[in-house]
Phi, psi and omega in degrees: 000130181284151178249128180278129185228140174240125179290127180290346181271300184257359178064021176288139181251135178199173180241150177230161180292150182292351177289345178264008182302131178085354180266176176230153180192169182284145174294132181295347182257310184245358177070011175290139181291130181244131175266112181279127183293154175287165183298322182279359179259357183287148174267116182266124178265118183289142176286150181304329182296334181290343182245017181297331179258014176107351180088150181232147179273192182299324181283353182090357180278151177295130179264332177222161179234123181296145179268109183268140177285133177267114183259132175221125179235139177277120177269161179306325180294324178295318180296320179295321179296314179299316180296320180295317178296320179298320179294319179298315180298318179297315182293320178297316179297321180297317180294313180296326178294321179291337176273003178061040182285323189270344185296128178064019177237082183297323181296324179287324176298317181295318179296315180299317180289327178294321179299326180275326188295320184294306177295328178296322178296318181291317183292314180294332175298318181296326180281329189259343183296157178290124185291347179270001178298126180289320184233077177292167179295134181214157172059228184297322180298318179295319181296313182298315181290327177293321176297315178298318179295318179299318178296317178299319178295323178298319179296315180296318181294322175297321177296322177297316179298320180294317179296320180296315181290335186264326190236334186283135176239189179287350178278133187295331184296337178291328175292325180295337177274325186278316189292316183305311180295331179294315181286331174298315179294318179296320177296324179293322178299314180294322179297317183282320187274321187253002179058038177264156171301150187300317180297322177291327178298324177295320176297322178299315179291325178297320178299315177297318182298321178296319178297315181297321180297312182295316180292329177297317177293316181297329180283001179083017181262000178078173176283147186294335181275355174276093184291145177295138180282133180293145178254140182243141179294143179256000000 
């Protein structure tokens, strides 16, 4: 086995046979005396292959674990499945809305929106998350966080409905007061639950809001900006 040597005088690098280990001799270039290290004094540089599985300690146990990138790409078939499920949900809601199932049943409205909110949170996360994330949300962790996000969105959406019924009038400036805090709250929910950047979290909540608006209309509850007309005694 060759021994790697660096001359302390001219910094020339070369190798010598291991039979000269522990001896000294002149540098072939500048004649400076070189002390050749013993075999047990050499610094061994491990090859990358030795750490492919994270490296092992003296006991043979893994000392580190490599961080593998989790790759997930949406294929056209996935997009078609999501679109197909979305159309089915819309048509079912439309039929039930025409049967007047949701009118005056707030609990049923909440259940229906909750069923949609959780998968919507997970799907929109896949589209909006940073593609360079080494460890995106997956499996049980994704399910738990999507449920938490869906519940948070339901609370924010309920708050929006209350604000609209309580403060919004036909004057546009009333919407300018109501909408900003709602989207600030929705962005914070996505930021906390889905680990998204705050600006991306607002887009995440906007995606949910669009779904909620369309399903609200399909359920026969009208558009949220169509304020109820006041009734006057005759």
